[in-house]
C-alpha positions in Angstrom: 75.7 81.5 149.4 76.4 78.4 147.3 73.7 75.8 146.4 75.3 72.5 147.4 76.2 70.7 144.5 74.3 66.9 144.3 76.3 64.1 145.1 78.2 62.2 141.3 76.5 59.3 142.0 74.4 57.9 139.2 70.9 55.6 139.5 71.6 52.4 138.6 68.6 51.8 136.4 69.4 55.1 134.0 73.0 54.3 133.8 72.0 50.6 132.3 69.4 52.3 130.3 71.9 54.8 128.4 74.7 52.0 128.2 72.4 49.5 126.3 71.2 52.7 123.8 75.1 53.2 123.4 75.3 49.3 122.6 72.2 49.4 120.5 74.1 53.1 118.5 77.2 51.3 117.9 75.4 48.3 116.8 75.2 49.2 113.1 78.8 50.1 112.9 79.7 46.8 114.3 77.7 45.1 112.4 79.6 47.0 109.2 82.9 46.6 110.1 81.9 42.6 110.4 80.4 42.1 107.2 83.3 44.5 105.1 86.3 42.2 107.4 86.3 39.5 104.3 87.4 42.1 102.2 90.4 42.8 104.4 91.6 39.5 104.2 90.7 38.8 100.8 94.2 37.7 99.2 93.6 39.1 95.8 90.7 40.6 94.8 88.0 38.2 93.9 84.8 39.4 92.5 82.8 35.4 93.4 81.8 34.8 97.0 82.7 31.0 98.2 80.5 29.0 100.4 82.6 29.9 103.0 82.4 33.9 102.9 78.1 33.6 102.7 78.2 30.9 105.8 80.3 33.8 107.3 77.9 36.8 106.0 74.7 34.0 107.4 76.5 34.0 111.0 77.2 37.8 111.4 73.7 38.6 109.8 72.2 36.1 113.0 74.8 37.3 116.0 73.8 40.8 115.3 69.5 39.8 115.3 70.5 38.3 118.2 72.4 40.8 119.6 69.6 43.2 118.4 66.9 40.6 120.5 69.5 41.0 123.6 69.7 44.6 123.2 65.5 45.5 122.8 63.9 44.6 126.0 66.1 47.1 128.1 65.1 49.7 125.3 61.9 49.4 125.8 61.4 51.1 129.1 63.2 54.2 129.9 62.8 58.4 130.4 62.3 61.3 128.5 65.4 61.9 127.0 68.4 62.6 127.2 69.6 65.5 129.4 66.5 65.2 131.9 68.8 63.8 134.4 72.6 66.2 133.6 73.1 68.4 136.3 72.8 72.1 136.0 75.9 74.5 137.2 
């Protein structure tokens, strides 16, 4: 006899923790893209930094620190592993 399947409902707290972990994993990739972005809008190959470039890098750096600080409290508590709540077939 078949066992009844569990509903496809995900509890709110583990779902949010997983999404926060996903966001934390994407943060370095987004940061690298934002730090390399000035290379894409450079008109010509230049080797010197302008004051606008330095201010941009500083603001991106501060923004990444702020995002990491905002994500950190949600990452503190949590379940033991990702696979613990997965449904087995």
